[in-house]
One Martini backbone bead per residue (centre of mass of N, CA, C, O) as a GRO file, in nm:
protein
  108
    1MET     BB    1   1.835  -0.289   3.501
    2ILE     BB    2   1.773  -0.571   3.712
    3SER     BB    3   1.634  -0.893   3.676
    4VAL     BB    4   1.420  -1.147   3.841
    5THR     BB    5   1.305  -1.447   3.847
    6ASP     BB    6   1.110  -1.646   4.036
    7LYS     BB    7   1.308  -1.891   4.021
    8ALA     BB    8   1.555  -1.739   4.114
    9VAL     BB    9   1.447  -1.638   4.386
   10ARG     BB   10   1.403  -1.916   4.508
   11GLU     BB   11   1.703  -2.015   4.481
   12ILE     BB   12   1.831  -1.788   4.649
   13ARG     BB   13   1.680  -1.843   4.906
   14ARG     BB   14   1.775  -2.130   4.954
   15ILE     BB   15   2.070  -2.068   4.977
   16VAL     BB   16   2.062  -1.866   5.206
   17GLU     BB   17   1.925  -2.064   5.415
   18GLU     BB   18   2.157  -2.295   5.387
   19GLN     BB   19   2.465  -2.121   5.339
   20THR     BB   20   2.420  -1.842   5.491
   21PRO     BB   21   2.474  -1.594   5.682
   22LYS     BB   22   2.315  -1.380   5.883
   23SER     BB   23   2.262  -1.060   5.700
   24ASP     BB   24   2.175  -0.741   5.601
   25ASP     BB   25   2.450  -0.684   5.405
   26LEU     BB   26   2.380  -0.938   5.243
   27GLY     BB   27   2.448  -1.042   4.898
   28LEU     BB   28   2.417  -1.090   4.552
   29ARG     BB   29   2.691  -1.091   4.354
   30ILE     BB   30   2.714  -0.945   4.033
   31GLY     BB   31   2.925  -0.997   3.736
   32VAL     BB   32   3.230  -0.921   3.568
   33LYS     BB   33   3.503  -1.081   3.383
   34LYS     BB   34   3.787  -1.159   3.253
   35GLY     BB   35   3.724  -1.413   3.027
   36GLY     BB   36   3.712  -1.666   2.828
   37CYS     BB   37   3.630  -1.721   2.487
   38SER     BB   38   3.481  -1.410   2.463
   39GLY     BB   39   3.622  -1.224   2.729
   40MET     BB   40   3.375  -1.275   2.927
   41SER     BB   41   3.241  -1.337   3.264
   42TYR     BB   42   3.042  -1.447   3.504
   43THR     BB   43   2.950  -1.349   3.842
   44MET     BB   44   2.895  -1.523   4.173
   45ASP     BB   45   2.832  -1.397   4.512
   46PHE     BB   46   2.854  -1.362   4.841
   47ASP     BB   47   2.816  -1.023   4.989
   48ARG     BB   48   2.900  -0.721   5.082
   49THR     BB   49   2.824  -0.399   5.095
   50GLU     BB   50   2.913  -0.132   4.899
   51ALA     BB   51   2.905   0.205   4.850
   52ALA     BB   52   2.910   0.183   4.507
   53ASP     BB   53   2.674   0.000   4.480
   54GLN     BB   54   2.435  -0.162   4.321
   55VAL     BB   55   2.101  -0.191   4.458
   56ILE     BB   56   1.882  -0.479   4.432
   57GLU     BB   57   1.540  -0.516   4.528
   58GLN     BB   58   1.363  -0.840   4.521
   59ASP     BB   59   1.161  -1.034   4.687
   60GLY     BB   60   1.383  -1.037   4.939
   61ILE     BB   61   1.627  -0.964   4.761
   62LYS     BB   62   1.990  -0.903   4.716
   63LEU     BB   63   2.159  -0.711   4.470
   64LEU     BB   64   2.498  -0.681   4.366
   65CYS     BB   65   2.680  -0.407   4.183
   66ASP     BB   66   2.918  -0.286   4.022
   67GLN     BB   67   2.967  -0.021   3.811
   68GLU     BB   68   3.105  -0.167   3.573
   69SER     BB   69   2.913  -0.413   3.548
   70PHE     BB   70   2.641  -0.255   3.516
   71GLY     BB   71   2.700  -0.141   3.229
   72ILE     BB   72   2.673  -0.447   3.113
   73LEU     BB   73   2.400  -0.555   3.288
   74ASP     BB   74   2.198  -0.361   3.186
   75GLY     BB   75   1.895  -0.557   3.138
   76LEU     BB   76   1.913  -0.799   3.293
   77THR     BB   77   1.822  -1.149   3.320
   78LEU     BB   78   1.766  -1.366   3.589
   79ASP     BB   79   1.780  -1.715   3.586
   80PHE     BB   80   1.633  -2.056   3.634
   81HIS     BB   81   1.740  -2.395   3.577
   82ASP     BB   82   1.550  -2.727   3.605
   83GLY     BB   83   1.668  -2.999   3.420
   84LEU     BB   84   1.785  -3.239   3.208
   85MET     BB   85   2.016  -3.028   3.087
   86GLY     BB   86   2.021  -2.873   3.358
   87ARG     BB   87   2.157  -2.671   3.633
   88GLY     BB   88   2.097  -2.305   3.656
   89PHE     BB   89   2.202  -2.013   3.586
   90LYS     BB   90   2.072  -1.741   3.375
   91PHE     BB   91   2.192  -1.511   3.132
   92ASP     BB   92   2.003  -1.227   2.999
   93ASN     BB   93   2.193  -1.025   2.775
   94PRO     BB   94   2.157  -0.747   2.570
   95ASN     BB   95   2.482  -0.671   2.561
   96ALA     BB   96   2.543  -0.934   2.415
   97LYS     BB   97   2.698  -0.989   2.104
   98LYS     BB   98   2.855  -1.252   2.207
   99THR     BB   99   2.867  -1.609   2.240
  100CYS     BB  100   2.945  -1.897   2.346
  101SER     BB  101   2.863  -2.228   2.321
  102CYS     BB  102   2.860  -2.276   2.647
  103GLY     BB  103   2.752  -1.992   2.792
  104GLU     BB  104   3.002  -1.854   2.979
  105SER     BB  105   3.055  -1.633   2.759
  106PHE     BB  106   3.131  -1.282   2.644
  107CYS     BB  107   3.059  -0.999   2.446
  108ALA     BB  108   3.019  -0.615   2.445
   0.00000   0.00000   0.00000
């Protein structure tokens, strides 16, 4: 299961309202790709639902995740931080064995 904090839900809604076309099959795709200093990095983008996607609906938002990424992200909490030290989404992934110092990549 992937969960999303209330702060992240509010930010995703704000982005959807301001920047994306209205569509029932559009959701926030989260995943992983090879790259970064620790071997894998997180991806986020708005996309249409694919037949094999894991679809998580929470508080009116839809998250999409491909099967391969879901195996690595299962248990993830997606949060949003907006403070003096920076603004952005934060991935709290219990499957990450090691993360790089910049927090942008990990190994599972």
